[in-house]
N, C-alpha and C positions, 0 to 999 in steps of 0.2 A: 339454273346455273349454266354458263357457257365458258368452258375452260377456266372455271373459278370466278367468273364475272357474274355478279348479280345485276343483270342489265337493267331491270326495272329501277333499282336503287340508283345505279350509276347515271342513267340517262335522265332521270326525273328529279333528282335532288335539287338542281338549280331553280326549279319552278315551285318549290314548296312555299306556302304563304308567308312563313316566317322569314324567308330569304328574299322576299320581294324587293325590299329597299336596297339590299346589297346588289341584287340583279340589275336594278335601274342604274346604279352608280357604275357597275361594270359596263353596261351599254354605253353610258356617257364617256367613259374612258376609251372604249373601242371607237366611238365616233371621233374622239379627239385624235386617235391614231390615224385616221384618214386625212387629217389636216396637218398634224405635227409628226415628222418622221422619227422613228426609232424609239424615243423615250417612252411613249405610252405603251408600246409593245413590250418593252422591258418590264414595266409595271404590271402588265397583264401576265407575263411569264412569272413574275414574283408572286402574283395572286394564285396562279396555278400551282406554284410550289407550296403555298400554304395548304391548298386542298390535298396535295400529295402527302404532306406531312401528317395530316389527319389520318389518312388511310394507313400509312406506315406505322402510326401509333395505335392502330386497331380502333380508331374512332370511325363513326359513320360520317361520310362526307357531307359537308354543309357549307354554304357560303358564309364567309366571315366579314366582320365589319372592316371598312376601309379606314382604319384609324391610325395606321402607322405607315405612311407613304414612303418614308425613308427606308424602312425594312423591306417593303415590297420592291422598291427599286434595287436595293442591295441584293436581295435574293434573286430577283429577275436578272440582274447583271451576271450573277454566278452561272445560272443555267443558260443564259444567252451565250456567255463565254464558252461554256462547256460544249454547247451545240455547235458553235463556230469552229472550235479547235478540232472536234471530231469530224466536222464536215470539210476540213481543209483538203483531204484527198479529192473530193468532188470538185472543189474550186480550182484545183490544179488543172483539171481537164476542161472545166467550163470556161475559164478565163480566156485561154487561147481560141476556143471556138467563137466566143463573143467578139474577140478582137478581129479574127478573120472575117466574120460575118459583117462587121462594121466597116472594115477597111477595104475589103475587096471591091465593092461597087465604086468607091472613089478612085481606087488605083487604075481601074480599067474604064473609067468614064469616057476618056478620049482615045482609048486603044482601038486598033483596027480589029475587025471580026476574027481574023486568024489567031491573033494573040489571045483574045477572049476565049475562043474555042479550045485553044491549047491548055489554058489554065482552068477552064470550067470543071473538068473532071476532078482535078485536085481540090477545087473548092468544095464540090459536092462530097468528095471522100472525107474531107476534114469535118465539114458541118454535119452531114447526115450520118456518116460512120461514127463520128464522135458522139452524136446524140444517141445512137443505138447502143453505144457502149455505156454512156452515162446513166441512162434510164434504169437498167437493172442494178447498177452499183448504187444508185440513189435509193432504190427500194430496199436494198440490203442495209444501207446505212440508216434508213428511216426506222428499221426494226431495232438496230443496235443502239443508236443514240439515246433512247429513253433510259436504258440501263445505266449509262454513264451519268445522265442527268439525275436519276434517282439516288445514285451514290452521293453526289454532291449535295442534294437536298437532305438526305438522311443524316449525313455527317455535319451539314452546315459548313463544309470546308471545300473550297474550290479545288484545292490541290488533291482532294480525294479522286478527282478525275484521272490523275496520273498513276493511281494505284490500280493499274489495269487488271491485274490478276484477280483482285477482290471482286470487282463488279462483273468481270467476264465469267467467273465461276457461277455467279447468280444468274447471269444471262443464259448460260448453257444449261443450268439446272431446270430452267423453265422456258426453253426456247419456244415451245408451242404457245405458251401464255403471252410472250412478247409479240409473236406473230399475230395472235388473236387480238391483242390490244391495238396493234397497227391496223388490222382488218376492220375492227369496230370503228376506229377513228376515220379510216379512209372511206368506208361505206357510208358512214354518217355524213361526212363532208360531201360525198358524191350526191347523196339524196337531197341534201340541203341546197347544193349548187343547182341541181335539176329543178327544185322547187322555185329557186330564184329566177331561173330562166323562164319558167311559166309565168311567174308574177310580172317579170319584166315585159312580157309580151302583151300584157293587159294594161291599157292606159290608166285605168282608175287605180288598180292595185299597185302599179309601179310607183305611185306616190309614197307608198309605205316603205320603199327600199331604203330611204334615209335612216329609218329605224331598224329595219330587218337586217341589213348588212352588218351594222355594229353588233346587234344582238347575236347573230350567228357567229361572228368573230369571237365574242366573249364566250359563248356556249361551247364552241369547238375547242377553244384553248383550255377551258376547265375540264372538259371530257378527256382531252388528250393526256393531261397530267394525272387525272383520276385513274384511267385505265392503265397507264404505265406504272402507277404506284401499286395497283393490285397485282400486276404481273411481277413486279420486283419483290413485293412482300411474299407472294407464293413461291418465287424462286429461292428466297432466303429460307423459307420453311422446308422446301424440298432438299436444298443443299444441307441443311442441318440434319434432316432425316437420313440422308445418304451417309453423312459423317458418323452418325450414331450407329447405323447398320455396319459400317466398316469397322468401327471400334468394337462392336459386339462380336463380329466375326473374328477379330484379332484376339 
C-alpha cells in the first residue's frame, strides 16, 4: 500500500481478461479523439467518472460496458465543466501570455532594431516571468481539482462543485493522499511518454503508435480518476474519524 493506494490493483485492472472488450472500445474512442475535437474526450471523462463511482461505492475498479453513451457524455460534461471552472484562475494568466506571444512578432515585423530592443525585455518578462508563475500554480491546481471533480461524481450534481467547504474539508483531511494521487498519475504519464519517445525513434515500432497513443490516452484517463477516487474516499473516512474524535472529546 502506498498512501492508501493498492498500486497493483489500480494499475493493472484495465488489463484483466474480462475487461478486454471494453478496453478495445476505449482505445477506439481515444483514437476518435485524435480526429474529432472535444466530444470523445468528454465521453472518456464520463467513463473515468464511472470507474471513480465504483471506488467511491467500495467496489473493486473494473472496466464497464459502453452501453449508455448518453450517460457517459452527461457525466463527462459535468466533470469537464468542473475542471474548466476550477481552472479559470490559470486561464486568466495563460490567455494574456498567449496573446502577447502571438501578437508581438507581427507588431514588430517592420519595426526598427531600436524599437525591438526597447520592447524585448518587456516581452520576455511577460512570457517567461508569467510562465514561471503559472507552472507552480498549475501544479497546485492539478492536486486540488480532483477533489472538486469527485464531489460532483459522488453526488451526481454539477452544482456540488460550488459547495466549496464540503469538498475542501475532504481535500484537507487527506492532502497527502491527493498529492500521492497526482504523483502516481504524473509519474506514470512521464514514463509512458518516455517509452513513446523510444518507440518513435525506431522505424519499425513507430508504426504501432497509431494504436499505442490512443491506448495510453484511455489508460491514463482511467487511472487518473481511479487514483483521485481513492484519495477522496480516504479523505472522507479521515474526516469522519476526526469528527467522531471531536464528538467523543466533547
